[in-house]
BAFI-3210 file (N, C-alpha, C; in Angstrom, 3 decimals, decimal comma, padded with zeros to 6 digits):
// residues 130
n [1|2|3|4|5|6|7|8|9|10|11|12|13|14|15|16|17|18|19|20|21|22|23|24|25|26|27|28|29|30|31|32|33|34|35|36|37|38|39|40|41|42|43|44|45|46|47|48|49|50|51|52|53|54|55|56|57|58|59|60|61|62|63|64|65|66|67|68|69|70|71|72|73|74|75|76|77|78|79|80|81|82|83|84|85|86|87|88|89|90|91|92|93|94|95|96|97|98|99|100|101|102|103|104|105|106|107|108|109|110|111|112|113|114|115|116|117|118|119|120|121|122|123|124|125|126|127|128|129|130]
n.u [-083,553|-086,165|-087,599|-089,350|-092,810|-095,015|-096,814|-095,474|-093,236|-094,823|-096,150|-093,895|-093,249|-094,989|-095,249|-092,485|-092,922|-094,875|-093,828|-091,658|-093,610|-094,576|-091,693|-091,515|-093,828|-093,204|-091,162|-091,898|-093,609|-091,916|-090,894|-092,171|-093,009|-090,939|-090,839|-093,200|-092,496|-091,514|-091,983|-094,145|-095,322|-094,888|-092,249|-092,570|-093,396|-091,169|-088,953|-090,437|-090,257|-087,573|-086,757|-087,884|-087,158|-084,292|-085,079|-085,161|-084,996|-082,526|-081,298|-080,731|-077,888|-075,833|-076,336|-075,583|-073,752|-073,618|-075,417|-077,526|-077,892|-078,310|-080,867|-082,169|-082,399|-083,703|-086,211|-086,916|-087,056|-088,977|-090,998|-091,652|-092,613|-094,974|-096,186|-096,573|-097,556|-100,796|-100,633|-099,968|-101,937|-104,462|-103,641|-103,602|-106,362|-107,475|-106,360|-107,062|-110,299|-110,150|-109,023|-111,323|-114,125|-116,770|-120,363|-122,416|-125,423|-127,657|-130,590|-133,699|-135,481|-138,537|-138,104|-136,449|-137,436|-139,477|-138,015|-136,533|-138,806|-138,988|-137,120|-136,078|-136,973|-133,844|-133,696|-133,308|-134,428|-136,960|-137,273|-137,539|-140,157|-141,790]
n.v [-013,691|-013,138|-010,044|-008,230|-007,947|-004,788|-005,591|-007,423|-005,888|-003,823|-005,393|-006,269|-003,476|-003,157|-004,792|-004,952|-001,968|-003,534|-004,732|-002,689|-001,409|-002,916|-003,290|-000,742|-000,348|-002,755|-001,593|000,752|000,062|-001,364|000,853|002,761|000,326|000,414|002,946|003,285|001,161|002,338|004,118|004,549|002,681|000,620|000,531|000,222|-002,370|-003,914|-003,971|-005,565|-007,472|-007,904|-008,406|-010,192|-012,528|-012,494|-013,827|-016,021|-019,067|-020,854|-019,229|-017,219|-017,967|-017,317|-014,577|-012,368|-013,515|-013,676|-015,862|-015,104|-012,706|-012,331|-013,896|-012,283|-009,443|-010,657|-011,075|-008,418|-007,223|-008,714|-007,865|-004,888|-005,220|-006,455|-005,386|-002,522|-003,802|-003,454|-000,722|000,092|-000,841|000,685|002,756|002,961|002,315|004,226|006,422|005,106|005,919|008,980|009,290|008,035|008,590|008,198|008,512|011,373|011,430|013,235|015,264|014,848|015,563|016,419|017,098|018,758|021,238|022,317|024,517|025,526|027,190|028,964|030,850|034,472|035,411|036,845|040,411|040,479|038,534|038,809|041,239|039,519|038,206|040,208]
n.w [-064,944|-062,992|-062,262|-059,087|-059,080|-058,275|-056,634|-055,074|-054,094|-052,513|-050,848|-049,031|-048,421|-046,664|-044,905|-043,440|-042,126|-040,719|-039,129|-037,942|-036,433|-034,802|-033,573|-031,821|-030,230|-028,633|-026,942|-026,137|-024,387|-023,245|-021,776|-021,066|-018,668|-017,285|-015,907|-014,505|-013,438|-011,267|-009,465|-006,630|-005,443|-006,649|-006,256|-003,320|-003,170|-004,296|-002,522|-000,303|-002,221|-002,213|000,356|001,190|-000,138|000,440|002,884|002,547|003,687|002,541|001,712|003,343|004,844|003,486|003,506|000,772|-000,668|-003,903|-005,501|-003,424|-003,572|-006,315|-007,533|-005,098|-006,731|-008,559|-007,826|-006,793|-009,620|-010,997|-008,798|-009,378|-012,013|-011,826|-010,791|-012,544|-015,017|-014,074|-013,546|-015,913|-017,271|-016,758|-017,266|-020,038|-020,804|-019,698|-021,733|-024,290|-023,904|-024,167|-026,142|-027,827|-026,673|-024,845|-027,116|-026,569|-026,535|-028,441|-026,768|-027,217|-029,999|-029,149|-026,645|-027,320|-028,493|-027,217|-025,760|-027,874|-028,633|-027,221|-027,432|-027,918|-030,650|-032,831|-034,746|-036,695|-038,151|-037,362|-039,311|-041,655|-041,113|-041,142]
ca.u [-083,838|-087,151|-088,531|-090,492|-093,318|-095,271|-097,477|-094,318|-092,592|-095,187|-096,269|-092,461|-093,366|-096,418|-094,286|-091,670|-093,448|-095,624|-092,027|-090,970|-094,696|-094,230|-091,001|-091,605|-094,574|-092,556|-090,143|-092,890|-094,366|-090,826|-089,954|-093,832|-093,381|-089,928|-090,846|-093,962|-091,802|-089,877|-092,876|-093,660|-096,381|-093,721|-091,008|-092,336|-093,281|-089,862|-088,438|-090,814|-090,465|-085,774|-086,696|-088,036|-086,395|-083,370|-085,515|-085,640|-084,189|-081,770|-080,428|-079,937|-076,953|-075,786|-077,815|-074,952|-074,035|-073,472|-076,617|-078,423|-078,140|-078,856|-082,534|-083,285|-082,467|-084,698|-087,879|-086,705|-087,607|-090,750|-092,718|-091,806|-092,708|-096,104|-096,826|-096,402|-098,791|-102,072|-100,889|-099,742|-103,651|-105,697|-103,570|-104,253|-107,668|-107,693|-105,457|-108,323|-111,114|-109,629|-109,644|-112,298|-114,899|-118,597|-120,647|-123,647|-126,579|-128,335|-131,821|-134,988|-136,400|-139,372|-137,883|-135,507|-138,233|-139,706|-136,655|-136,091|-139,858|-139,291|-136,001|-136,434|-136,140|-133,336|-133,441|-132,864|-135,351|-138,249|-137,849|-138,055|-140,992|-142,474]
ca.v [-013,620|-011,939|-008,677|-008,311|-006,768|-003,915|-006,331|-007,607|-004,704|-003,102|-006,259|-006,418|-002,443|-003,168|-005,905|-003,908|-001,011|-003,924|-004,641|-001,703|-000,677|-003,791|-003,381|000,703|-000,795|-003,426|-000,403|002,400|-000,492|-001,871|001,799|002,651|-000,455|000,460|004,427|002,673|000,293|003,858|004,185|004,440|001,286|-000,240|000,352|-001,000|-003,910|-004,586|-003,632|-006,231|-008,440|-008,351|-008,879|-011,829|-013,506|-012,782|-014,199|-017,784|-020,368|-021,369|-017,372|-017,029|-018,251|-015,940|-012,804|-011,283|-013,898|-014,055|-016,148|-014,131|-011,029|-012,420|-014,168|-011,425|-009,203|-011,147|-010,841|-006,670|-006,845|-009,391|-007,675|-003,942|-005,297|-006,700|-003,667|-001,595|-003,921|-003,297|000,274|000,725|-001,327|001,348|004,427|002,833|002,957|006,310|007,289|004,484|006,721|009,874|009,390|007,407|008,771|007,587|009,801|011,792|011,541|014,724|015,689|014,014|016,652|016,451|018,015|020,600|022,636|024,412|024,946|026,328|027,712|029,648|032,258|035,690|035,909|037,949|041,646|040,064|037,932|039,828|042,118|038,516|038,333|041,440]
ca.w [-063,863|-062,854|-060,786|-058,015|-059,518|-057,769|-055,639|-054,487|-053,556|-051,794|-049,650|-048,836|-047,510|-045,628|-043,533|-042,464|-041,981|-039,592|-037,946|-037,104|-035,739|-033,367|-032,048|-031,589|-029,792|-027,236|-026,518|-025,547|-023,247|-021,927|-021,462|-019,784|-017,952|-016,469|-015,103|-013,399|-011,898|-010,344|-008,803|-004,821|-005,291|-007,380|-005,340|-002,048|-003,935|-004,297|-001,475|-000,255|-002,362|-002,114|002,014|001,357|-000,733|001,049|004,294|002,635|004,019|001,427|001,861|005,193|006,010|003,642|002,898|000,467|-001,048|-005,176|-005,658|-002,747|-004,389|-007,861|-006,816|-004,576|-007,537|-009,504|-007,173|-007,122|-011,013|-011,198|-008,565|-010,295|-013,105|-011,191|-009,641|-012,826|-015,229|-014,382|-013,481|-017,353|-018,220|-016,040|-017,744|-021,206|-020,679|-019,631|-022,531|-024,895|-023,837|-023,701|-028,242|-028,255|-025,748|-025,836|-028,190|-025,776|-027,453|-027,812|-026,437|-028,473|-030,326|-028,558|-025,102|-027,701|-030,062|-026,286|-025,706|-028,683|-029,073|-026,439|-027,649|-028,552|-032,291|-032,854|-035,784|-038,517|-038,478|-037,394|-040,590|-042,624|-040,965|-040,541]
c.u [-084,981|-087,017|-089,135|-090,857|-094,205|-095,839|-096,297|-093,736|-093,554|-095,607|-094,788|-092,327|-094,071|-096,223|-093,107|-092,118|-094,352|-094,645|-091,508|-092,054|-094,886|-093,150|-090,878|-092,747|-094,507|-091,604|-090,481|-093,136|-093,648|-090,910|-091,091|-093,774|-091,761|-090,289|-091,906|-093,548|-090,989|-091,117|-093,549|-093,912|-095,358|-092,163|-090,796|-092,738|-092,019|-088,982|-089,256|-090,578|-088,446|-085,984|-087,228|-087,975|-085,128|-083,590|-086,039|-084,897|-082,762|-080,525|-079,804|-079,242|-076,166|-075,568|-077,136|-073,855|-074,241|-075,553|-077,678|-079,155|-079,532|-080,877|-082,600|-083,293|-083,752|-086,447|-088,401|-087,667|-089,113|-091,783|-092,336|-092,122|-094,964|-097,493|-097,194|-097,741|-100,133|-102,397|-100,734|-101,657|-104,803|-104,562|-104,355|-105,946|-108,556|-107,679|-107,244|-109,922|-111,226|-109,900|-110,259|-113,593|-116,409|-119,529|-122,130|-124,264|-127,641|-129,826|-133,151|-135,003|-137,453|-139,499|-137,152|-136,145|-138,602|-138,858|-136,326|-137,223|-139,532|-138,357|-137,251|-135,715|-135,284|-133,549|-134,183|-134,795|-136,769|-137,691|-138,000|-138,771|-142,171|-142,737]
c.v [-013,115|-010,926|-008,748|-007,371|-006,021|-004,207|-005,948|-006,804|-004,018|-004,203|-006,260|-005,089|-002,772|-003,969|-005,508|-002,523|-001,923|-004,216|-003,582|-001,422|-001,598|-003,431|-001,499|000,332|-001,162|-002,551|000,519|001,204|-000,837|-000,023|002,258|001,355|-000,030|002,109|003,993|002,286|001,338|004,110|004,401|002,791|000,434|-000,700|-000,409|-002,164|-004,483|-004,453|-005,291|-007,674|-008,723|-009,115|-010,158|-012,806|-013,816|-013,320|-016,159|-018,389|-020,826|-020,152|-017,505|-017,396|-016,817|-015,252|-012,234|-012,629|-013,703|-014,781|-015,950|-013,272|-011,232|-013,011|-013,106|-010,083|-009,271|-010,420|-009,591|-006,641|-007,689|-008,569|-006,115|-004,504|-006,007|-006,141|-002,839|-001,998|-003,812|-001,066|000,858|-000,022|000,196|002,960|003,820|002,735|004,473|006,718|006,712|005,887|007,941|010,328|009,014|007,967|008,603|008,900|009,488|011,471|012,660|014,082|014,954|015,278|017,159|017,519|019,074|021,792|022,866|024,628|026,275|027,140|029,247|031,550|032,850|035,556|037,394|039,025|041,082|039,467|038,314|040,615|041,195|038,617|038,804|042,339]
c.w [-063,598|-061,606|-060,218|-058,985|-058,744|-056,562|-054,519|-053,080|-052,499|-050,732|-047,974|-047,986|-046,182|-045,134|-043,142|-042,005|-040,446|-037,925|-037,375|-036,201|-034,425|-032,832|-031,807|-030,478|-028,459|-026,570|-025,342|-024,197|-022,200|-021,354|-020,097|-018,284|-016,711|-015,303|-013,940|-013,153|-011,241|-009,386|-007,433|-004,911|-005,562|-006,699|-003,761|-001,877|-003,812|-002,640|-000,451|-000,741|-002,448|-000,746|002,060|001,406|-000,085|002,540|003,802|003,045|003,474|001,678|003,041|005,692|005,096|002,099|001,047|-000,459|-002,951|-005,635|-005,118|-003,284|-005,730|-007,834|-005,907|-005,542|-008,157|-009,714|-007,103|-008,990|-011,360|-010,760|-009,421|-011,547|-013,190|-010,840|-011,216|-013,830|-015,393|-014,404|-015,559|-018,318|-017,789|-016,753|-019,570|-022,022|-020,873|-021,549|-024,038|-024,683|-024,325|-025,224|-028,205|-027,266|-026,259|-026,219|-026,871|-027,331|-027,214|-027,737|-027,314|-028,934|-029,607|-027,173|-026,007|-027,748|-028,878|-026,308|-026,219|-028,832|-028,570|-025,903|-027,732|-030,111|-032,327|-034,667|-037,198|-038,676|-038,728|-038,411|-040,979|-042,402|-041,853|-042,239]
res [m|e|t|a|g|p|d|v|v|g|d|a|d|a|h|n|a|f|v|a|a|e|s|v|a|a|e|d|r|h|e|a|l|a|m|l|g|r|g|e|e|a|q|s|a|a|r|q|a|y|a|t|e|l|a|r|p|w|h|q|a|l|p|d|s|d|d|a|q|r|a|a|t|g|a|v|a|r|a|q|t|r|t|a|e|p|l|l|a|v|r|l|e|q|l|r|t|q|a|h|p|e|p|v|r|p|a|a|w|s|q|r|l|p|e|l|a|a|r|p|l|d|s|e|i|l|e|v|i|a]
***
């Protein structure tokens, strides 16, 4: 029986780390959507979706039936997710911007030198010059 070399073990470790990172990212995304889905905007959309689903002609006769309630609950979940996804996208973009701000280009030397030349020299420099 042949043993696996260090490259194979390293590849397996890298693959396992990648799968674990994907899993954590998916869990974090799900939790963020759930949190944003509890916000006022998402709750308003959920209430509207619930009422709209129960107002459908095929649910009007028995709005308390299992089928009607299941459909309305599904509409609520879809409305919350549909509302939360753009909110999450905006928040992620804000975080990306904070993590990697646009580089600020310093003023050109031709603009900075007159300002620096106008500043008085400190005492140490004056002693060296004298």
